[in-house]
C-alpha positions in Angstrom: -46.5 86.0 -89.6 -47.3 82.5 -89.0 -48.2 80.0 -91.6 -51.9 78.5 -90.6 -52.3 75.1 -90.6 -54.7 73.6 -93.6 -57.0 71.1 -91.8 -57.1 68.9 -95.3 -53.8 68.1 -94.6 -53.8 67.4 -91.0 -53.8 63.4 -90.8 -56.9 63.0 -88.7 -56.8 59.4 -88.9 -53.4 59.2 -87.6 -53.0 56.0 -84.9 -50.9 56.8 -81.8 -49.6 53.7 -80.1 -50.8 52.4 -77.0 -47.8 53.1 -74.9 -47.1 56.0 -75.2 -44.2 58.4 -72.9 -45.7 61.7 -71.3 -43.4 63.9 -73.6 -44.8 61.8 -77.0 -48.8 62.9 -75.5 -48.0 65.9 -74.7 -46.1 66.5 -77.8 -49.4 65.1 -79.5 -51.6 67.3 -77.4 -49.7 70.8 -78.1 -49.6 69.9 -82.0 -53.7 69.5 -81.7 -53.9 73.0 -79.7 -51.8 74.7 -82.6 -54.0 73.4 -85.3 -56.8 74.2 -83.6 -55.4 77.8 -83.0 -54.2 78.3 -86.6 -57.7 77.2 -88.2 -59.2 80.1 -85.8 -56.7 82.8 -86.3 -57.0 82.1 -90.4 -60.9 82.1 -89.9 -61.4 85.1 -87.7 -58.3 87.3 -88.4 -60.9 89.2 -90.6 -61.7 90.0 -87.3 -58.9 91.4 -86.4 -58.1 88.5 -84.3 -54.0 88.4 -84.2 -51.5 85.7 -82.5 -51.3 87.8 -79.4 -54.8 87.3 -78.6 -55.3 83.4 -79.0 -51.7 80.9 -77.7 -51.9 77.5 -76.7 -50.4 76.0 -73.6 -47.3 76.3 -72.3 -46.2 73.5 -71.1 -48.3 71.9 -67.9 -50.5 75.1 -67.7 -53.3 74.6 -65.9 -56.7 76.0 -67.7 -58.5 75.7 -70.7 -55.9 74.5 -74.0 -56.3 77.8 -76.0 -55.7 81.3 -73.8 -57.8 83.8 -75.3 -56.9 87.6 -74.8 -60.3 89.8 -73.8 -60.7 91.0 -77.2 -60.5 86.8 -78.4 -63.2 86.2 -75.4 -65.5 89.3 -76.5 -65.6 87.2 -80.4 -65.4 84.1 -79.5 -67.4 83.5 -76.1 -66.0 79.8 -75.7 -63.7 78.2 -73.9 -61.4 75.3 -75.4 -60.3 71.7 -74.5 -58.3 69.7 -77.0 -58.4 65.9 -76.5 -56.1 64.0 -78.9 -56.7 60.5 -78.2 -56.4 56.9 -80.0 -59.3 56.1 -79.3 -62.8 57.3 -78.5 -66.7 55.7 -79.2 -67.4 59.5 -80.5 -65.8 58.5 -83.7 -67.9 55.1 -83.9 -71.8 57.5 -83.8 -70.1 60.0 -85.9 -69.0 58.0 -88.4 -72.8 56.2 -88.2 -74.0 59.5 -88.9 -71.3 60.0 -92.0 -73.2 56.8 -93.9 -76.7 58.1 -93.1 -78.3 59.5 -96.6 -77.6 62.8 -97.6 -74.0 63.2 -99.3 -74.4 66.8 -99.2 -75.7 66.7 -95.3 -73.0 67.4 -92.7 -72.7 64.8 -89.9 -73.5 65.9 -86.4 -73.7 63.7 -83.6 -75.4 64.5 -80.0 -74.2 62.5 -77.3 -75.5 62.8 -73.4 -74.7 61.1 -70.3 -76.8 60.4 -67.2 -77.1 63.3 -65.6 -75.2 64.8 -67.8 -75.9 67.9 -70.7 -76.7 66.8 -74.2 -73.7 67.2 -76.3 -72.7 68.6 -79.7 -69.9 66.3 -81.8 -69.5 67.6 -85.1 -66.7 68.5 -87.8 -64.4 71.2 -86.5 -63.8 73.5 -89.7 -68.1 73.2 -90.0 -68.3 74.3 -87.0 -65.8 77.5 -87.2 -68.1 78.4 -90.3 -70.7 78.8 -88.8 -69.9 80.5 -85.7 -67.5 82.6 -88.6 -71.5 82.8 -90.4 -73.1 84.5 -86.8 -70.6 86.6 -86.5 -70.8 87.5 -90.2 -74.4 88.5 -89.7 -74.3 89.7 -86.0 -70.8 92.7 -86.7 -72.3 93.0 -90.3 -68.8 91.8 -92.0 
């Protein structure tokens, strides 16, 4: 059985070099894919998901970054695209939301571009915990 990565030990503040080789950039992306896969498995294995149900992209495979089996799709009807970049303006907004009063409240950012649907940005682990609560209610686990 795979040892799951603890999100709390992952260096989320890691700064990358501005000029990165393609191989290094792909490796960085794969590292995030495996982290997300491991978090999903650690939380949702109680619903019977295994490593065979969620796998990271192999090489430059097309489509979403995490491939779900039909069982995983039925349980988690989501598509995941992982982006690991040195700079993203979204983090500025997230940091601003964290500074608002209410230390016991989880920061959440809603972003919207012209002629596009609004999107929500929140901590990955918090999102997965919410989804787990939904499934617990849905499946009575």
